[in-house]
PADO-505300 format. One line per 3 residues: number of its first residue (from 1); their letters; for each residue x, y, z of C-alpha. Coordinates in nm, 4 decimals. Each point is the difference from the previous one (the first is absolute). Layout:
<recs>
NUM = A = X,Y,Z | ...
</recs>
This chain:
<recs>
1 = MTR = 2.8060,0.1128,0.8695 | -0.1980,0.2986,-0.1254 | -0.0796,-0.1755,-0.3307
4 = RWP = -0.1934,-0.2676,0.1877 | -0.2623,0.2322,0.1465 | -0.1651,0.0950,-0.3296
7 = VLL = -0.0130,-0.3658,-0.1037 | -0.1487,-0.0968,0.3359 | -0.2585,0.2763,-0.0300
10 = WWL = -0.0880,-0.1229,-0.3495 | -0.0634,-0.3522,0.1310 | -0.2093,0.1409,0.2839
13 = GLA = -0.2098,0.1970,-0.2492 | -0.0397,-0.3085,-0.2188 | -0.1214,-0.1993,0.3006
16 = GHL = -0.2578,0.2702,0.0730 | -0.1116,-0.0028,-0.3623 | -0.0424,-0.3777,0.0060
19 = VAL = -0.2082,0.0257,0.3180 | -0.2267,0.2482,-0.1788 | -0.0711,-0.2661,-0.2629
22 = VWY = -0.2120,-0.1837,0.2580 | -0.2354,0.2975,0.0351 | -0.0082,0.0655,-0.3731
25 = AAS = -0.0884,-0.3637,-0.0740 | -0.2559,-0.0193,0.2820 | -0.1817,0.3068,-0.1309
28 = GLV = -0.2378,-0.2369,-0.1749 | -0.1891,-0.0207,0.3267 | -0.1076,0.3622,-0.0462
31 = APP = 0.0685,0.0979,-0.3610 | -0.1254,-0.1467,-0.3281 | 0.2401,-0.2130,-0.2068
34 = WAV = 0.0826,0.2785,-0.2473 | 0.1139,0.2218,0.2866 | 0.2137,-0.2770,0.1502
37 = VGL = 0.1683,-0.0539,-0.3379 | 0.0655,0.3741,-0.0199 | 0.1498,0.0018,0.3487
40 = LVI = 0.2244,-0.2952,-0.0854 | 0.1184,0.1782,-0.3146 | 0.0864,0.3053,0.2096
43 = WAV = 0.1838,-0.2277,0.2448 | 0.2007,-0.1547,-0.2860 | 0.0896,0.3444,-0.1372
46 = LLV = 0.1218,0.1024,0.3445 | 0.2073,-0.3185,0.0125 | 0.1687,0.0919,-0.3294
49 = VGL = 0.0666,0.3504,0.1310 | 0.1476,-0.1494,0.3162 | 0.2227,-0.2367,-0.1938
52 = RLR = 0.1308,0.2902,-0.2062 | 0.0687,0.1944,0.3198 | 0.2377,-0.2728,0.1170
55 = TRR = 0.2817,0.1283,-0.2192 | -0.0802,0.3707,0.0005 | -0.1305,0.0983,0.3424
58 = PAW = -0.0520,-0.3091,0.2159 | -0.1052,0.1895,0.3129 | -0.3004,0.1415,-0.1888
61 = MLL = -0.1471,-0.3497,-0.0047 | -0.1279,0.0780,0.3496 | -0.2542,0.2321,-0.1631
64 = IPV = -0.1565,-0.2798,-0.2062 | -0.1881,-0.1603,0.2959 | -0.1256,0.3462,0.0973
67 = VDV = -0.1324,0.0493,-0.3536 | -0.1476,-0.3525,0.0183 | -0.2042,0.0890,0.3075
70 = AVW = -0.1074,0.3376,-0.1379 | -0.1182,-0.1507,-0.3306 | -0.1792,-0.2910,0.1634
73 = VGV = -0.1792,0.2116,0.2601 | -0.0869,0.2610,-0.2630 | -0.1437,-0.2481,-0.2483
76 = ISA = -0.1949,-0.2015,0.2560 | -0.1328,0.3128,0.1718 | -0.1005,0.1604,-0.3300
79 = GER = -0.1694,-0.3216,-0.1100 | -0.1897,-0.0224,0.3243 | -0.1035,0.3642,-0.0097
82 = FLH = -0.0841,0.0501,-0.3675 | -0.0651,-0.3510,-0.1348 | -0.1611,-0.1457,0.3137
85 = WTA = 0.2366,-0.2933,0.0392 | -0.0773,-0.1979,0.3152 | 0.1411,-0.3091,0.1608
</recs>
């Protein structure tokens, strides 16, 4: 029974990461295309990291959605502040 919890947590983290894709893809409403492409590349790299975590430390996948939010908010906020991105 205890082996199921890490796998369940991994799937939960993957679901959170997939939900973050909506915000990353919709960033085009605020950010220029080059920034959206950069965000999507970061999202894909985090997906690869998450897939590698499945065999090593599946429970750590829960951190990936947290990193998703931190990166997205940081990039969009920095773009708004320093590059004057507006909706």
